[in-house]
PyMOL Python script that loads the backbone (N, CA, C, O; Angstrom):
from pymol import cmd

cmd.read_pdbstr("""\
ATOM      1  N   MET A   1      25.669  -3.669 -59.555  1.00  0.00           N
ATOM      2  CA  MET A   1      25.630  -2.288 -59.170  1.00  0.00           C
ATOM      3  C   MET A   1      26.959  -1.596 -59.459  1.00  0.00           C
ATOM      4  O   MET A   1      28.027  -2.191 -59.321  1.00  0.00           O
ATOM      5  N   LYS A   2      26.875  -0.356 -59.852  1.00  0.00           N
ATOM      6  CA  LYS A   2      28.148   0.404 -60.024  1.00  0.00           C
ATOM      7  C   LYS A   2      28.698   0.779 -58.618  1.00  0.00           C
ATOM      8  O   LYS A   2      27.986   0.870 -57.619  1.00  0.00           O
ATOM      9  N   LYS A   3      30.001   0.981 -58.647  1.00  0.00           N
ATOM     10  CA  LYS A   3      30.670   1.353 -57.412  1.00  0.00           C
ATOM     11  C   LYS A   3      30.113   2.622 -56.800  1.00  0.00           C
ATOM     12  O   LYS A   3      29.939   2.664 -55.582  1.00  0.00           O
ATOM     13  N   GLU A   4      29.826   3.644 -57.561  1.00  0.00           N
ATOM     14  CA  GLU A   4      29.372   4.919 -57.140  1.00  0.00           C
ATOM     15  C   GLU A   4      28.021   4.750 -56.396  1.00  0.00           C
ATOM     16  O   GLU A   4      27.738   5.487 -55.452  1.00  0.00           O
ATOM     17  N   GLU A   5      27.210   3.793 -56.822  1.00  0.00           N
ATOM     18  CA  GLU A   5      25.871   3.615 -56.237  1.00  0.00           C
ATOM     19  C   GLU A   5      25.975   3.176 -54.746  1.00  0.00           C
ATOM     20  O   GLU A   5      25.082   3.430 -53.938  1.00  0.00           O
ATOM     21  N   ASN A   6      27.094   2.517 -54.432  1.00  0.00           N
ATOM     22  CA  ASN A   6      27.255   2.077 -53.022  1.00  0.00           C
ATOM     23  C   ASN A   6      28.171   3.008 -52.298  1.00  0.00           C
ATOM     24  O   ASN A   6      28.615   2.647 -51.208  1.00  0.00           O
ATOM     25  N   LYS A   7      28.479   4.098 -52.763  1.00  0.00           N
ATOM     26  CA  LYS A   7      29.344   5.036 -52.022  1.00  0.00           C
ATOM     27  C   LYS A   7      28.628   5.749 -50.896  1.00  0.00           C
ATOM     28  O   LYS A   7      27.578   6.357 -51.102  1.00  0.00           O
ATOM     29  N   ILE A   8      29.180   5.676 -49.743  1.00  0.00           N
ATOM     30  CA  ILE A   8      28.642   6.337 -48.485  1.00  0.00           C
ATOM     31  C   ILE A   8      28.951   7.780 -48.525  1.00  0.00           C
ATOM     32  O   ILE A   8      30.082   8.199 -48.772  1.00  0.00           O
ATOM     33  N   THR A   9      27.842   8.604 -48.257  1.00  0.00           N
ATOM     34  CA  THR A   9      28.005  10.059 -48.192  1.00  0.00           C
ATOM     35  C   THR A   9      27.534  10.530 -46.809  1.00  0.00           C
ATOM     36  O   THR A   9      26.842   9.830 -46.070  1.00  0.00           O
ATOM     37  N   LYS A  10      27.939  11.706 -46.528  1.00  0.00           N
ATOM     38  CA  LYS A  10      27.528  12.242 -45.157  1.00  0.00           C
ATOM     39  C   LYS A  10      26.005  12.606 -45.138  1.00  0.00           C
ATOM     40  O   LYS A  10      25.444  12.817 -44.062  1.00  0.00           O
ATOM     41  N   LYS A  11      25.382  12.674 -46.252  1.00  0.00           N
ATOM     42  CA  LYS A  11      23.937  12.943 -46.365  1.00  0.00           C
ATOM     43  C   LYS A  11      23.026  11.689 -46.275  1.00  0.00           C
ATOM     44  O   LYS A  11      21.800  11.800 -46.293  1.00  0.00           O
ATOM     45  N   MET A  12      23.639  10.531 -46.182  1.00  0.00           N
ATOM     46  CA  MET A  12      22.853   9.301 -46.068  1.00  0.00           C
ATOM     47  C   MET A  12      22.442   9.099 -44.654  1.00  0.00           C
ATOM     48  O   MET A  12      23.190   9.403 -43.725  1.00  0.00           O
ATOM     49  N   MET A  13      21.166   8.548 -44.471  1.00  0.00           N
ATOM     50  CA  MET A  13      20.679   8.221 -43.219  1.00  0.00           C
ATOM     51  C   MET A  13      21.572   7.120 -42.596  1.00  0.00           C
ATOM     52  O   MET A  13      22.046   6.235 -43.308  1.00  0.00           O
ATOM     53  N   ILE A  14      21.786   7.176 -41.333  1.00  0.00           N
ATOM     54  CA  ILE A  14      22.553   6.190 -40.626  1.00  0.00           C
ATOM     55  C   ILE A  14      22.007   4.742 -40.919  1.00  0.00           C
ATOM     56  O   ILE A  14      22.743   3.798 -41.208  1.00  0.00           O
ATOM     57  N   ALA A  15      20.629   4.669 -40.814  1.00  0.00           N
ATOM     58  CA  ALA A  15      19.993   3.349 -41.089  1.00  0.00           C
ATOM     59  C   ALA A  15      20.268   2.820 -42.488  1.00  0.00           C
ATOM     60  O   ALA A  15      20.392   1.614 -42.699  1.00  0.00           O
ATOM     61  N   GLU A  16      20.361   3.726 -43.421  1.00  0.00           N
ATOM     62  CA  GLU A  16      20.542   3.363 -44.848  1.00  0.00           C
ATOM     63  C   GLU A  16      22.004   2.782 -44.963  1.00  0.00           C
ATOM     64  O   GLU A  16      22.229   1.783 -45.646  1.00  0.00           O
ATOM     65  N   VAL A  17      22.911   3.397 -44.321  1.00  0.00           N
ATOM     66  CA  VAL A  17      24.383   2.921 -44.350  1.00  0.00           C
ATOM     67  C   VAL A  17      24.365   1.499 -43.673  1.00  0.00           C
ATOM     68  O   VAL A  17      25.012   0.594 -44.199  1.00  0.00           O
ATOM     69  N   LEU A  18      23.691   1.289 -42.593  1.00  0.00           N
ATOM     70  CA  LEU A  18      23.670   0.034 -41.894  1.00  0.00           C
ATOM     71  C   LEU A  18      22.899  -0.998 -42.667  1.00  0.00           C
ATOM     72  O   LEU A  18      23.178  -2.191 -42.543  1.00  0.00           O
ATOM     73  N   ASP A  19      21.991  -0.604 -43.417  1.00  0.00           N
ATOM     74  CA  ASP A  19      21.251  -1.599 -44.282  1.00  0.00           C
ATOM     75  C   ASP A  19      22.278  -2.151 -45.368  1.00  0.00           C
ATOM     76  O   ASP A  19      22.358  -3.342 -45.668  1.00  0.00           O
ATOM     77  N   MET A  20      23.020  -1.180 -45.893  1.00  0.00           N
ATOM     78  CA  MET A  20      23.954  -1.575 -46.953  1.00  0.00           C
ATOM     79  C   MET A  20      25.139  -2.359 -46.340  1.00  0.00           C
ATOM     80  O   MET A  20      25.524  -3.393 -46.886  1.00  0.00           O
ATOM     81  N   TYR A  21      25.718  -1.891 -45.228  1.00  0.00           N
ATOM     82  CA  TYR A  21      26.939  -2.475 -44.620  1.00  0.00           C
ATOM     83  C   TYR A  21      26.661  -2.660 -43.124  1.00  0.00           C
ATOM     84  O   TYR A  21      27.076  -1.819 -42.326  1.00  0.00           O
ATOM     85  N   PRO A  22      26.010  -3.678 -42.739  1.00  0.00           N
ATOM     86  CA  PRO A  22      25.646  -3.876 -41.274  1.00  0.00           C
ATOM     87  C   PRO A  22      26.940  -3.934 -40.403  1.00  0.00           C
ATOM     88  O   PRO A  22      26.906  -3.557 -39.232  1.00  0.00           O
ATOM     89  N   GLU A  23      28.046  -4.394 -40.964  1.00  0.00           N
ATOM     90  CA  GLU A  23      29.335  -4.487 -40.209  1.00  0.00           C
ATOM     91  C   GLU A  23      29.827  -3.125 -39.759  1.00  0.00           C
ATOM     92  O   GLU A  23      30.559  -3.035 -38.773  1.00  0.00           O
ATOM     93  N   LEU A  24      29.456  -2.096 -40.433  1.00  0.00           N
ATOM     94  CA  LEU A  24      29.934  -0.767 -40.032  1.00  0.00           C
ATOM     95  C   LEU A  24      29.327  -0.239 -38.816  1.00  0.00           C
ATOM     96  O   LEU A  24      29.791   0.785 -38.313  1.00  0.00           O
ATOM     97  N   GLY A  25      28.289  -0.871 -38.278  1.00  0.00           N
ATOM     98  CA  GLY A  25      27.633  -0.461 -37.083  1.00  0.00           C
ATOM     99  C   GLY A  25      28.566  -0.459 -35.925  1.00  0.00           C
ATOM    100  O   GLY A  25      28.537   0.458 -35.104  1.00  0.00           O
ATOM    101  N   GLU A  26      29.423  -1.495 -35.830  1.00  0.00           N
ATOM    102  CA  GLU A  26      30.423  -1.716 -34.742  1.00  0.00           C
ATOM    103  C   GLU A  26      31.406  -0.628 -34.934  1.00  0.00           C
ATOM    104  O   GLU A  26      31.828  -0.053 -33.931  1.00  0.00           O
ATOM    105  N   VAL A  27      31.831  -0.270 -36.146  1.00  0.00           N
ATOM    106  CA  VAL A  27      32.802   0.782 -36.391  1.00  0.00           C
ATOM    107  C   VAL A  27      32.295   2.146 -35.921  1.00  0.00           C
ATOM    108  O   VAL A  27      33.011   2.951 -35.327  1.00  0.00           O
ATOM    109  N   LEU A  28      31.009   2.349 -36.228  1.00  0.00           N
ATOM    110  CA  LEU A  28      30.401   3.692 -35.831  1.00  0.00           C
ATOM    111  C   LEU A  28      30.293   3.830 -34.350  1.00  0.00           C
ATOM    112  O   LEU A  28      30.407   4.931 -33.813  1.00  0.00           O
ATOM    113  N   ILE A  29      30.080   2.765 -33.700  1.00  0.00           N
ATOM    114  CA  ILE A  29      29.957   2.761 -32.260  1.00  0.00           C
ATOM    115  C   ILE A  29      31.364   2.930 -31.604  1.00  0.00           C
ATOM    116  O   ILE A  29      31.587   3.842 -30.808  1.00  0.00           O
ATOM    117  N   GLU A  30      32.295   2.019 -31.971  1.00  0.00           N
ATOM    118  CA  GLU A  30      33.571   2.057 -31.327  1.00  0.00           C
ATOM    119  C   GLU A  30      34.526   3.087 -31.687  1.00  0.00           C
ATOM    120  O   GLU A  30      35.278   3.564 -30.837  1.00  0.00           O
ATOM    121  N   GLU A  31      34.539   3.493 -33.013  1.00  0.00           N
ATOM    122  CA  GLU A  31      35.518   4.412 -33.539  1.00  0.00           C
ATOM    123  C   GLU A  31      34.974   5.827 -33.429  1.00  0.00           C
ATOM    124  O   GLU A  31      35.733   6.759 -33.163  1.00  0.00           O
ATOM    125  N   TYR A  32      33.677   6.004 -33.628  1.00  0.00           N
ATOM    126  CA  TYR A  32      33.087   7.341 -33.712  1.00  0.00           C
ATOM    127  C   TYR A  32      32.052   7.694 -32.623  1.00  0.00           C
ATOM    128  O   TYR A  32      31.432   8.755 -32.697  1.00  0.00           O
ATOM    129  N   GLY A  33      31.864   6.855 -31.654  1.00  0.00           N
ATOM    130  CA  GLY A  33      30.972   7.119 -30.541  1.00  0.00           C
ATOM    131  C   GLY A  33      29.438   7.231 -30.892  1.00  0.00           C
ATOM    132  O   GLY A  33      28.692   7.872 -30.152  1.00  0.00           O
ATOM    133  N   PHE A  34      29.005   6.648 -31.944  1.00  0.00           N
ATOM    134  CA  PHE A  34      27.658   6.692 -32.418  1.00  0.00           C
ATOM    135  C   PHE A  34      26.847   5.585 -31.660  1.00  0.00           C
ATOM    136  O   PHE A  34      26.802   4.429 -32.083  1.00  0.00           O
ATOM    137  N   GLY A  35      26.232   5.981 -30.561  1.00  0.00           N
ATOM    138  CA  GLY A  35      25.353   4.974 -29.808  1.00  0.00           C
ATOM    139  C   GLY A  35      24.072   4.977 -30.445  1.00  0.00           C
ATOM    140  O   GLY A  35      23.253   4.161 -30.021  1.00  0.00           O
ATOM    141  N   CYS A  36      23.716   5.792 -31.450  1.00  0.00           N
ATOM    142  CA  CYS A  36      22.441   5.924 -32.054  1.00  0.00           C
ATOM    143  C   CYS A  36      22.259   4.832 -33.245  1.00  0.00           C
ATOM    144  O   CYS A  36      21.242   4.860 -33.939  1.00  0.00           O
ATOM    145  N   VAL A  37      23.194   3.952 -33.438  1.00  0.00           N
ATOM    146  CA  VAL A  37      23.010   3.024 -34.526  1.00  0.00           C
ATOM    147  C   VAL A  37      21.951   2.021 -34.242  1.00  0.00           C
ATOM    148  O   VAL A  37      21.488   1.362 -35.173  1.00  0.00           O
ATOM    149  N   SER A  38      21.520   1.852 -32.982  1.00  0.00           N
ATOM    150  CA  SER A  38      20.545   0.928 -32.622  1.00  0.00           C
ATOM    151  C   SER A  38      19.234   1.611 -32.149  1.00  0.00           C
ATOM    152  O   SER A  38      18.302   0.912 -31.752  1.00  0.00           O
ATOM    153  N   CYS A  39      19.148   2.911 -32.181  1.00  0.00           N
ATOM    154  CA  CYS A  39      17.926   3.632 -31.789  1.00  0.00           C
ATOM    155  C   CYS A  39      17.197   4.150 -32.924  1.00  0.00           C
ATOM    156  O   CYS A  39      17.649   4.082 -34.067  1.00  0.00           O
ATOM    157  N   ALA A  40      16.084   4.664 -32.638  1.00  0.00           N
ATOM    158  CA  ALA A  40      15.197   5.274 -33.649  1.00  0.00           C
ATOM    159  C   ALA A  40      15.843   6.445 -34.416  1.00  0.00           C
ATOM    160  O   ALA A  40      15.501   6.733 -35.563  1.00  0.00           O
ATOM    161  N   GLY A  41      16.786   7.098 -33.734  1.00  0.00           N
ATOM    162  CA  GLY A  41      17.481   8.277 -34.434  1.00  0.00           C
ATOM    163  C   GLY A  41      18.194   7.820 -35.715  1.00  0.00           C
ATOM    164  O   GLY A  41      18.378   8.622 -36.631  1.00  0.00           O
ATOM    165  N   ALA A  42      18.572   6.627 -35.787  1.00  0.00           N
ATOM    166  CA  ALA A  42      19.306   6.119 -36.954  1.00  0.00           C
ATOM    167  C   ALA A  42      18.409   6.186 -38.251  1.00  0.00           C
ATOM    168  O   ALA A  42      18.899   6.229 -39.379  1.00  0.00           O
ATOM    169  N   SER A  43      17.167   6.192 -38.017  1.00  0.00           N
ATOM    170  CA  SER A  43      16.216   6.219 -39.211  1.00  0.00           C
ATOM    171  C   SER A  43      15.933   7.674 -39.777  1.00  0.00           C
ATOM    172  O   SER A  43      15.515   7.847 -40.922  1.00  0.00           O
ATOM    173  N   PHE A  44      16.170   8.614 -38.968  1.00  0.00           N
ATOM    174  CA  PHE A  44      15.895  10.004 -39.383  1.00  0.00           C
ATOM    175  C   PHE A  44      17.132  11.016 -39.315  1.00  0.00           C
ATOM    176  O   PHE A  44      17.004  12.216 -39.559  1.00  0.00           O
ATOM    177  N   GLU A  45      18.288  10.439 -38.974  1.00  0.00           N
ATOM    178  CA  GLU A  45      19.488  11.261 -38.763  1.00  0.00           C
ATOM    179  C   GLU A  45      20.457  10.834 -39.805  1.00  0.00           C
ATOM    180  O   GLU A  45      20.622   9.636 -40.033  1.00  0.00           O
ATOM    181  N   THR A  46      21.131  11.793 -40.474  1.00  0.00           N
ATOM    182  CA  THR A  46      22.186  11.541 -41.404  1.00  0.00           C
ATOM    183  C   THR A  46      23.546  11.339 -40.720  1.00  0.00           C
ATOM    184  O   THR A  46      23.742  11.741 -39.573  1.00  0.00           O
ATOM    185  N   LEU A  47      24.486  10.704 -41.453  1.00  0.00           N
ATOM    186  CA  LEU A  47      25.800  10.477 -40.798  1.00  0.00           C
ATOM    187  C   LEU A  47      26.327  11.842 -40.334  1.00  0.00           C
ATOM    188  O   LEU A  47      26.903  11.958 -39.252  1.00  0.00           O
ATOM    189  N   GLU A  48      26.123  12.864 -41.160  1.00  0.00           N
ATOM    190  CA  GLU A  48      26.663  14.183 -40.714  1.00  0.00           C
ATOM    191  C   GLU A  48      25.946  14.750 -39.527  1.00  0.00           C
ATOM    192  O   GLU A  48      26.598  15.312 -38.648  1.00  0.00           O
ATOM    193  N   GLU A  49      24.678  14.640 -39.449  1.00  0.00           N
ATOM    194  CA  GLU A  49      23.957  15.124 -38.257  1.00  0.00           C
ATOM    195  C   GLU A  49      24.393  14.309 -36.955  1.00  0.00           C
ATOM    196  O   GLU A  49      24.653  14.852 -35.881  1.00  0.00           O
ATOM    197  N   GLY A  50      24.436  13.029 -37.176  1.00  0.00           N
ATOM    198  CA  GLY A  50      24.937  12.222 -36.054  1.00  0.00           C
ATOM    199  C   GLY A  50      26.287  12.620 -35.577  1.00  0.00           C
ATOM    200  O   GLY A  50      26.531  12.719 -34.375  1.00  0.00           O
ATOM    201  N   ALA A  51      27.183  12.852 -36.521  1.00  0.00           N
ATOM    202  CA  ALA A  51      28.567  13.222 -36.196  1.00  0.00           C
ATOM    203  C   ALA A  51      28.605  14.526 -35.458  1.00  0.00           C
ATOM    204  O   ALA A  51      29.285  14.683 -34.444  1.00  0.00           O
ATOM    205  N   MET A  52      27.868  15.442 -35.985  1.00  0.00           N
ATOM    206  CA  MET A  52      27.779  16.777 -35.332  1.00  0.00           C
ATOM    207  C   MET A  52      27.287  16.698 -33.912  1.00  0.00           C
ATOM    208  O   MET A  52      27.824  17.372 -33.032  1.00  0.00           O
ATOM    209  N   VAL A  53      26.267  15.883 -33.667  1.00  0.00           N
ATOM    210  CA  VAL A  53      25.687  15.769 -32.382  1.00  0.00           C
ATOM    211  C   VAL A  53      26.760  15.217 -31.382  1.00  0.00           C
ATOM    212  O   VAL A  53      26.796  15.550 -30.198  1.00  0.00           O
ATOM    213  N   HIS A  54      27.644  14.327 -31.982  1.00  0.00           N
ATOM    214  CA  HIS A  54      28.723  13.793 -31.201  1.00  0.00           C
ATOM    215  C   HIS A  54      30.045  14.623 -31.177  1.00  0.00           C
ATOM    216  O   HIS A  54      31.111  14.122 -30.823  1.00  0.00           O
ATOM    217  N   GLY A  55      29.919  15.871 -31.559  1.00  0.00           N
ATOM    218  CA  GLY A  55      30.980  16.830 -31.399  1.00  0.00           C
ATOM    219  C   GLY A  55      32.060  16.804 -32.598  1.00  0.00           C
ATOM    220  O   GLY A  55      33.135  17.393 -32.480  1.00  0.00           O
ATOM    221  N   MET A  56      31.742  16.155 -33.648  1.00  0.00           N
ATOM    222  CA  MET A  56      32.722  16.135 -34.796  1.00  0.00           C
ATOM    223  C   MET A  56      32.482  17.366 -35.669  1.00  0.00           C
ATOM    224  O   MET A  56      31.362  17.817 -35.909  1.00  0.00           O
ATOM    225  N   GLY A  57      33.631  17.868 -36.123  1.00  0.00           N
ATOM    226  CA  GLY A  57      33.648  18.983 -37.051  1.00  0.00           C
ATOM    227  C   GLY A  57      33.615  18.497 -38.528  1.00  0.00           C
ATOM    228  O   GLY A  57      33.666  17.301 -38.815  1.00  0.00           O
ATOM    229  N   GLU A  58      33.532  19.440 -39.400  1.00  0.00           N
ATOM    230  CA  GLU A  58      33.570  19.131 -40.852  1.00  0.00           C
ATOM    231  C   GLU A  58      34.626  18.283 -41.313  1.00  0.00           C
ATOM    232  O   GLU A  58      34.390  17.310 -42.029  1.00  0.00           O
ATOM    233  N   GLU A  59      35.870  18.623 -40.913  1.00  0.00           N
ATOM    234  CA  GLU A  59      37.035  17.921 -41.283  1.00  0.00           C
ATOM    235  C   GLU A  59      37.004  16.472 -40.804  1.00  0.00           C
ATOM    236  O   GLU A  59      37.284  15.534 -41.551  1.00  0.00           O
ATOM    237  N   ASP A  60      36.643  16.326 -39.496  1.00  0.00           N
ATOM    238  CA  ASP A  60      36.528  14.966 -38.905  1.00  0.00           C
ATOM    239  C   ASP A  60      35.458  14.108 -39.635  1.00  0.00           C
ATOM    240  O   ASP A  60      35.649  12.911 -39.851  1.00  0.00           O
ATOM    241  N   ILE A  61      34.335  14.755 -40.005  1.00  0.00           N
ATOM    242  CA  ILE A  61      33.259  14.084 -40.731  1.00  0.00           C
ATOM    243  C   ILE A  61      33.788  13.560 -42.078  1.00  0.00           C
ATOM    244  O   ILE A  61      33.532  12.417 -42.455  1.00  0.00           O
ATOM    245  N   GLU A  62      34.546  14.438 -42.806  1.00  0.00           N
ATOM    246  CA  GLU A  62      35.062  13.983 -44.090  1.00  0.00           C
ATOM    247  C   GLU A  62      36.016  12.839 -43.927  1.00  0.00           C
ATOM    248  O   GLU A  62      35.986  11.939 -44.767  1.00  0.00           O
ATOM    249  N   VAL A  63      36.862  12.787 -42.925  1.00  0.00           N
ATOM    250  CA  VAL A  63      37.778  11.680 -42.680  1.00  0.00           C
ATOM    251  C   VAL A  63      36.985  10.436 -42.357  1.00  0.00           C
ATOM    252  O   VAL A  63      37.324   9.351 -42.829  1.00  0.00           O
ATOM    253  N   MET A  64      35.949  10.564 -41.572  1.00  0.00           N
ATOM    254  CA  MET A  64      35.035   9.422 -41.151  1.00  0.00           C
ATOM    255  C   MET A  64      34.444   8.844 -42.430  1.00  0.00           C
ATOM    256  O   MET A  64      34.475   7.626 -42.609  1.00  0.00           O
ATOM    257  N   ILE A  65      33.886   9.701 -43.363  1.00  0.00           N
ATOM    258  CA  ILE A  65      33.277   9.215 -44.536  1.00  0.00           C
ATOM    259  C   ILE A  65      34.274   8.466 -45.413  1.00  0.00           C
ATOM    260  O   ILE A  65      33.932   7.422 -45.967  1.00  0.00           O
ATOM    261  N   GLU A  66      35.541   8.991 -45.558  1.00  0.00           N
ATOM    262  CA  GLU A  66      36.518   8.347 -46.350  1.00  0.00           C
ATOM    263  C   GLU A  66      36.843   6.991 -45.797  1.00  0.00           C
ATOM    264  O   GLU A  66      36.979   6.012 -46.530  1.00  0.00           O
ATOM    265  N   ASN A  67      36.970   6.949 -44.442  1.00  0.00           N
ATOM    266  CA  ASN A  67      37.240   5.660 -43.769  1.00  0.00           C
ATOM    267  C   ASN A  67      36.128   4.609 -43.905  1.00  0.00           C
ATOM    268  O   ASN A  67      36.372   3.422 -44.121  1.00  0.00           O
ATOM    269  N   LEU A  68      34.952   5.090 -43.773  1.00  0.00           N
ATOM    270  CA  LEU A  68      33.803   4.151 -43.977  1.00  0.00           C
ATOM    271  C   LEU A  68      33.758   3.641 -45.421  1.00  0.00           C
ATOM    272  O   LEU A  68      33.482   2.463 -45.652  1.00  0.00           O
ATOM    273  N   ASN A  69      34.026   4.518 -46.388  1.00  0.00           N
ATOM    274  CA  ASN A  69      34.033   3.978 -47.795  1.00  0.00           C
ATOM    275  C   ASN A  69      35.115   3.027 -48.091  1.00  0.00           C
ATOM    276  O   ASN A  69      34.952   2.084 -48.866  1.00  0.00           O
ATOM    277  N   GLU A  70      36.305   3.285 -47.433  1.00  0.00           N
ATOM    278  CA  GLU A  70      37.412   2.377 -47.609  1.00  0.00           C
ATOM    279  C   GLU A  70      37.058   1.007 -47.000  1.00  0.00           C
ATOM    280  O   GLU A  70      37.282  -0.042 -47.605  1.00  0.00           O
ATOM    281  N   LEU A  71      36.490   1.059 -45.766  1.00  0.00           N
ATOM    282  CA  LEU A  71      36.070  -0.251 -45.142  1.00  0.00           C
ATOM    283  C   LEU A  71      35.015  -0.981 -46.005  1.00  0.00           C
ATOM    284  O   LEU A  71      35.097  -2.183 -46.257  1.00  0.00           O
ATOM    285  N   ALA A  72      34.057  -0.211 -46.424  1.00  0.00           N
ATOM    286  CA  ALA A  72      32.985  -0.800 -47.256  1.00  0.00           C
ATOM    287  C   ALA A  72      33.556  -1.401 -48.595  1.00  0.00           C
ATOM    288  O   ALA A  72      33.108  -2.453 -49.051  1.00  0.00           O
ATOM    289  N   GLU A  73      34.469  -0.756 -49.151  1.00  0.00           N
ATOM    290  CA  GLU A  73      35.085  -1.257 -50.383  1.00  0.00           C
ATOM    291  C   GLU A  73      35.857  -2.574 -50.100  1.00  0.00           C
ATOM    292  O   GLU A  73      35.837  -3.506 -50.905  1.00  0.00           O
ATOM    293  N   ASN A  74      36.550  -2.617 -48.903  1.00  0.00           N
ATOM    294  CA  ASN A  74      37.326  -3.748 -48.597  1.00  0.00           C
ATOM    295  C   ASN A  74      36.337  -4.951 -48.314  1.00  0.00           C
ATOM    296  O   ASN A  74      36.652  -6.095 -48.643  1.00  0.00           O
ATOM    297  N   MET A  75      35.207  -4.682 -47.734  1.00  0.00           N
ATOM    298  CA  MET A  75      34.243  -5.732 -47.349  1.00  0.00           C
ATOM    299  C   MET A  75      33.637  -6.252 -48.669  1.00  0.00           C
ATOM    300  O   MET A  75      33.339  -7.443 -48.753  1.00  0.00           O
ATOM    301  N   ALA A  76      33.443  -5.413 -49.699  1.00  0.00           N
ATOM    302  CA  ALA A  76      32.954  -5.888 -50.927  1.00  0.00           C
ATOM    303  C   ALA A  76      33.859  -6.875 -51.608  1.00  0.00           C
ATOM    304  O   ALA A  76      33.402  -7.739 -52.358  1.00  0.00           O
ATOM    305  N   LYS A  77      35.155  -6.749 -51.348  1.00  0.00           N
ATOM    306  CA  LYS A  77      36.148  -7.647 -52.001  1.00  0.00           C
ATOM    307  C   LYS A  77      36.197  -9.049 -51.377  1.00  0.00           C
ATOM    308  O   LYS A  77      36.762  -9.986 -51.941  1.00  0.00           O
ATOM    309  N   ILE A  78      35.589  -9.153 -50.207  1.00  0.00           N
ATOM    310  CA  ILE A  78      35.637 -10.474 -49.505  1.00  0.00           C
ATOM    311  C   ILE A  78      34.666 -11.423 -50.090  1.00  0.00           C
ATOM    312  O   ILE A  78      34.567 -12.563 -49.635  1.00  0.00           O
TER     313      ILE A  78
END
""", "prot")
cmd.dss("prot")
cmd.show_as("cartoon", "prot")
cmd.util.cbc("prot")
cmd.orient("prot")
């Protein structure tokens, strides 16, 4: 797969991200307060929507996406 195909975007469903990178569930919970990673909301809520529900603004969301992609890239190297 090409690197771009695995890039995390704010429009991805939370469940989709967790399917690709299950290890990020802990990061979403601990670093960003996403309790929804294990509930039904993860299947129909995007990262952006989840972040907004948890009080994050656009700039914070962009930083989160950058951080998640960096972590995912590092996991792929292991």
